[in-house]
N, C-alpha and C positions, 0 to 999 in steps of 0.2 A: 677691806674695800667698802666704800660708801655705797648706801642703797640709792638707786636711781628713783626719784619721785615720779609718780605717774602724771601724765598730762591731764589737764582739766578741760573737758569739752564745754565751750561756752556759746556755741551757735544757737542753742535753744533760748538763751536769755536775750537775744537780739540787742546786743550792746553796740552802739554806733557812736562815732565821733568824727569831726572834720578837722583837717589840718591842711593849710595851703590850698584851699578850695577843692580838696579831695575828700570823699566820703570813705571812711574805713569801717568795716563790720568785722568785729572780733569773732574769730572762730574758735581758737583754743589758746590755753595758757600753759607754758612750760615752766614749772617751779624750779627745776633743777638748773636752768640757765637764765631764769627771770626774763622771759621774753614771751611775746604773743605772736600768733599768726593772725593776720587780718586780710580780708578781701578788699582790694582797692577799686573804687569807682571814680571815674572822672567824667563829669557830665552824663551820668547814668550809663556809662560804658564801662564794663568790667575790664580792668587792666591786669588782674592776676592776684596771686596771693603773696604777701610780703611779710617777712619776720621782722618785728619791731622790738627793740629793747624796752623792758618795762619802764625804765627811767624816762623814756622819750614820749610816753603817752600822757594825756591831760590827767590832772589830779582827780577830776570828777569820775573818770573811767577807772582809775586806780581803786577808788573807794568801792566800786561795784564788783571788781574782781577779788579784792581782799586776799592777798597772797599768803598771809600768815595763818 
């Protein structure tokens, strides 16, 4: 049975990016399924937490997370 990789908490790094006029603040990274949890803000109003596949985030943010 494969070992489950631990989640990496990223909220202290304050990683942010915008897509489609929404601000995303990265909370944590899941290396086992290569996705992130991000808090979504639209016009400074919190919309909730969204799970986003790692492939769908900007390249500049991928460099900060460094999954390898």
